[in-house]
C-alpha positions as CSV (number, residue, x, y, z in Angstrom):
1,M,-0.5,-23.6,-27.6
2,N,-2.6,-25.2,-24.8
3,R,0.2,-27.9,-24.4
4,L,2.9,-25.1,-24.3
5,F,1.2,-23.1,-21.7
6,P,2.2,-25.4,-18.7
7,I,5.6,-25.7,-20.2
8,L,6.2,-21.8,-20.3
9,I,4.7,-21.1,-16.6
10,L,7.1,-24.1,-15.2
11,V,10.1,-22.7,-16.8
12,L,9.3,-19.2,-15.9
13,A,8.6,-20.9,-12.2
14,M,12.2,-21.9,-12.4
15,C,13.6,-18.7,-13.8
16,S,11.6,-16.7,-10.8
17,I,13.1,-19.1,-8.1
18,Q,16.8,-18.9,-8.9
19,F,16.1,-15.2,-10.0
20,G,15.3,-15.1,-6.2
21,A,18.3,-16.8,-5.0
22,S,20.6,-14.5,-6.9
23,V,18.8,-11.4,-5.4
24,A,19.1,-13.4,-1.9
25,K,22.8,-13.5,-2.5
26,K,23.2,-10.0,-2.8
27,L,21.3,-9.6,0.3
28,F,23.9,-11.7,2.2
29,P,26.6,-8.9,2.8
30,I,23.4,-6.9,4.1
31,A,21.5,-9.4,6.3
32,G,23.8,-12.6,6.6
33,A,22.6,-15.7,5.0
34,A,20.6,-17.0,8.1
35,G,19.0,-13.4,8.1
36,A,18.1,-13.6,4.2
37,S,16.5,-16.9,4.9
38,S,14.5,-15.9,7.9
39,L,13.2,-13.0,6.0
40,R,12.5,-14.9,2.9
41,L,10.5,-17.8,4.8
42,M,9.0,-15.1,7.0
43,F,7.6,-13.1,4.3
44,A,6.5,-16.0,2.4
45,S,4.6,-17.7,5.1
46,I,2.4,-14.6,5.4
47,M,1.9,-14.1,1.8
48,M,0.7,-17.7,1.4
49,I,-1.3,-18.0,4.5
50,L,-3.3,-14.6,3.6
51,F,-3.9,-16.3,0.2
52,F,-4.7,-20.0,0.9
53,R,-6.2,-19.0,4.5
54,P,-5.6,-22.4,6.1
55,W,-7.2,-21.4,9.5
56,R,-10.3,-22.3,8.0
57,V,-9.3,-26.1,7.9
58,K,-9.3,-28.3,11.0
59,F,-6.1,-30.6,11.3
60,S,-5.7,-33.7,13.2
61,K,-3.0,-34.6,15.4
62,N,-1.5,-36.9,13.0
63,E,-1.9,-34.2,10.3
64,W,-0.2,-31.5,12.5
65,K,2.6,-33.8,12.8
66,S,3.1,-34.5,8.8
67,L,2.9,-30.7,8.5
68,A,5.3,-29.9,11.3
69,L,8.1,-32.6,9.5
70,Y,7.3,-31.0,6.2
71,G,7.9,-27.2,7.5
72,V,11.1,-28.4,9.3
73,S,12.8,-30.0,6.2
74,L,11.7,-27.0,4.0
75,G,13.0,-24.4,6.7
76,L,16.3,-26.3,7.1
77,M,16.5,-27.0,3.4
78,N,16.4,-23.4,2.7
79,L,18.7,-22.4,5.4
80,S,21.5,-24.9,4.3
81,F,21.0,-23.8,0.7
82,Y,21.5,-20.3,1.6
83,Y,24.9,-21.2,3.7
84,A,26.2,-23.1,0.5
85,L,25.1,-19.9,-1.8
86,E,27.4,-17.6,0.4
87,R,30.2,-19.9,-0.7
88,I,29.6,-21.4,-4.2
89,P,28.1,-20.3,-7.3
90,L,24.5,-20.6,-7.9
91,G,24.5,-23.3,-10.6
92,I,26.8,-25.7,-8.6
93,A,24.8,-25.2,-5.4
94,V,21.6,-26.4,-7.2
95,A,23.4,-29.2,-8.9
96,L,25.0,-30.5,-5.6
97,E,21.3,-29.8,-3.9
98,F,19.7,-32.1,-6.5
99,T,21.3,-35.2,-5.2
100,G,18.4,-35.1,-2.8
101,P,15.4,-35.6,-5.3
102,L,17.9,-37.7,-7.2
103,A,18.3,-40.3,-4.1
104,V,14.5,-40.4,-3.4
105,A,13.7,-41.4,-7.1
106,I,16.6,-43.9,-7.4
107,F,16.0,-45.4,-3.9
108,S,12.2,-45.8,-4.9
109,S,13.2,-47.7,-8.1
110,K,14.5,-51.2,-8.5
111,R,15.9,-51.3,-11.9
112,K,19.5,-51.9,-12.7
113,I,20.0,-49.0,-15.0
114,D,19.3,-46.8,-11.9
115,Y,22.8,-47.4,-10.9
116,L,24.1,-45.9,-14.0
117,W,22.4,-42.8,-12.8
118,V,24.0,-43.1,-9.4
119,V,27.5,-43.2,-11.1
120,L,26.9,-40.5,-13.4
121,A,25.8,-38.2,-10.4
122,A,28.8,-39.4,-8.3
123,V,31.0,-38.4,-11.2
124,G,29.7,-35.0,-11.3
125,I,30.1,-34.5,-7.5
126,F,33.8,-35.7,-8.0
127,L,34.6,-33.2,-10.8
128,L,33.5,-30.5,-8.3
129,L,35.7,-31.5,-5.4
130,P,38.1,-28.9,-4.5
131,K,41.7,-29.6,-6.1
132,S,44.4,-28.2,-3.8
133,D,46.5,-26.8,-6.9
134,S,43.5,-25.1,-8.5
135,P,43.2,-21.5,-7.8
136,G,39.5,-21.5,-8.5
137,A,38.7,-24.5,-6.2
138,L,35.2,-24.6,-4.7
139,D,34.8,-23.9,-0.7
140,P,34.4,-27.8,0.6
141,V,32.0,-26.0,3.4
142,G,29.9,-24.6,0.8
143,M,29.9,-28.0,-1.1
144,F,29.0,-29.6,2.4
145,F,25.9,-27.2,3.0
146,A,24.7,-27.9,-0.6
147,L,24.8,-31.5,-0.2
148,L,23.1,-31.1,3.4
149,A,20.4,-29.1,1.5
150,G,19.9,-31.8,-0.9
151,F,19.4,-34.3,2.2
152,F,16.8,-32.0,3.5
153,W,15.1,-31.5,0.0
154,A,14.8,-35.3,0.2
155,L,13.1,-35.3,3.4
156,Y,10.8,-32.4,2.1
157,I,9.8,-34.6,-0.7
158,I,9.0,-37.4,1.7
159,F,7.0,-35.6,4.4
160,G,5.7,-33.3,1.7
161,K,3.9,-36.0,-0.2
162,K,2.3,-37.3,3.3
163,A,1.3,-33.5,3.9
164,G,-0.3,-33.1,0.6
165,D,-2.1,-36.3,0.8
166,S,-4.5,-34.9,3.4
167,H,-5.1,-31.6,2.1
168,S,-4.5,-29.2,-0.8
169,G,-1.2,-28.4,-2.2
170,G,-1.8,-24.9,-1.5
171,I,-3.1,-25.3,2.2
172,A,-0.1,-27.8,2.8
173,S,2.2,-25.4,1.3
174,A,1.2,-22.4,3.5
175,M,1.3,-24.2,6.6
176,G,4.4,-26.0,5.8
177,M,6.1,-22.3,5.0
178,A,4.8,-21.2,8.4
179,F,6.4,-24.1,10.4
180,A,9.6,-23.5,8.1
181,A,10.0,-19.7,9.4
182,V,9.3,-20.9,12.8
183,V,12.1,-23.1,12.8
184,V,14.5,-20.9,10.8
185,L,13.9,-17.5,12.5
186,P,15.6,-18.3,15.9
187,F,18.8,-18.9,13.6
188,G,18.7,-15.7,12.0
189,L,17.9,-13.8,15.4
190,A,20.8,-15.4,17.0
191,V,23.2,-14.9,14.0
192,D,21.7,-11.7,12.2
193,A,19.5,-9.8,14.4
194,S,21.2,-6.7,14.1
195,R,21.3,-6.6,10.2
196,M,17.8,-8.4,9.4
197,F,15.4,-5.6,10.2
198,T,17.0,-2.6,8.5
199,T,15.5,-0.2,5.9
200,E,17.9,-1.9,3.2
201,A,17.0,-5.5,4.3
202,L,13.3,-5.5,4.8
203,P,12.2,-4.8,1.1
204,L,14.7,-7.4,-0.3
205,G,13.5,-9.8,1.9
206,V,10.1,-9.2,0.8
207,F,11.3,-9.3,-3.1
208,I,13.1,-12.6,-2.2
209,A,10.0,-13.9,-0.4
210,L,7.9,-13.1,-3.6
211,F,10.1,-14.3,-6.4
212,G,11.9,-16.9,-4.7
213,S,8.5,-18.6,-3.1
214,A,5.2,-17.4,-3.6
215,I,5.3,-16.6,-7.2
216,P,7.3,-19.9,-8.3
217,Y,5.2,-22.5,-5.9
218,S,2.0,-21.0,-7.3
219,L,3.3,-21.5,-11.0
220,E,4.4,-24.9,-10.4
221,M,1.1,-25.6,-8.9
222,M,-0.5,-24.4,-11.9
223,A,1.8,-26.5,-14.3
224,L,1.2,-29.7,-12.3
225,K,-2.5,-29.6,-12.7
226,K,-1.9,-29.1,-16.7
227,M,0.9,-31.5,-17.2
228,A,2.1,-35.3,-17.0
229,T,4.2,-35.9,-14.0
230,K,6.8,-37.2,-16.1
231,T,7.2,-33.9,-18.6
232,F,7.2,-31.9,-15.1
233,G,9.9,-34.1,-13.6
234,V,11.9,-34.0,-17.0
235,L,11.8,-30.2,-17.0
236,M,12.5,-29.7,-13.2
237,S,15.8,-31.8,-14.3
238,L,17.0,-28.8,-15.9
239,E,16.9,-26.6,-12.9
240,P,20.7,-26.7,-12.6
241,A,21.3,-25.5,-16.1
242,V,18.9,-22.1,-15.1
243,A,20.2,-21.8,-12.0
244,S,23.7,-21.6,-13.8
245,L,22.4,-19.1,-16.4
246,M,20.9,-16.7,-13.6
247,G,24.2,-16.9,-12.0
248,L,26.1,-15.8,-14.9
249,I,23.5,-12.8,-15.9
250,F,22.7,-11.6,-12.7
251,L,25.8,-12.5,-10.2
252,S,28.6,-12.8,-13.0
253,E,29.3,-16.3,-11.9
254,H,31.4,-17.7,-14.5
255,L,31.7,-21.4,-14.6
256,S,34.8,-23.5,-15.8
257,L,34.3,-26.3,-18.7
258,L,34.8,-28.9,-15.9
259,Q,32.2,-27.4,-13.8
260,W,29.6,-27.4,-16.6
261,T,30.7,-31.0,-17.3
262,A,30.0,-31.7,-13.8
263,I,26.6,-30.1,-13.9
264,M,25.5,-31.7,-17.2
265,C,26.3,-35.1,-15.3
266,V,23.8,-34.4,-12.7
267,I,21.3,-33.3,-15.0
268,V,21.4,-36.1,-17.3
269,S,21.3,-38.3,-14.1
270,S,18.1,-36.7,-13.1
271,L,16.9,-36.9,-16.6
272,G,17.4,-40.5,-16.6
273,S,16.0,-41.3,-13.2
274,T,12.8,-39.3,-13.9
275,L,12.3,-41.1,-17.3
276,A,13.0,-44.6,-15.7
277,S,11.0,-44.2,-12.8
278,T,8.0,-42.9,-14.7
279,E,8.2,-45.8,-17.1
280,Q,7.5,-48.1,-14.3
281,H,4.0,-46.8,-13.5
């Protein structure tokens, strides 16, 4: 049971964050993608700052810089992902976004087998490319934003490691979330100010901040303390599948066999790169 508990809480974290994303998608018609992203980050930063109380810590100039870069990448990742989610199914958006951490894992490795994972991920992306003669073709703009979110996710991992090296994960996450909110809020105000702060939008904003950020980030930190990094990485590779199931259950997003095949290509690619990278250490 002790071994299963961290696995269970990590699965719950993945379900929570993707459930939050499915609720956020329902918020888009009310508050807009930029508005929903702003509300999520704003309320999540307030929750995490009150919980972790980072004002008790003194940061050096270099630490402020690391936290700012971490937060900017987090904010732009979230904003790009929500713009993608506005146009394409949740499972596909997450699969395309996964190219970011996948690239970080592969570029940090020197094994020849990693070329296989690159090819497999490329095949998955190719299968998702819009076909002009297909009635169910994906929105290319949505795909672009999902890949852009993957790029910012890669930066988030790089800068997050630097930010986390100086302070505990909770304090770094709280400060990063605050910077993310500061970066994204102007976008929300510029595009969706008239819709963001309505009685219908605000409760949903708090809800997605709780289930999309505060709860899953806390559960992930609990899981990391109790399981090997390899196990954590392998389980996280399943997130596109979890996102697809959440999209099916809560958004009625039915994917084609080809789209499921593409998602599986990304999952196997992520699993392979994770296992290969941990074998090197």
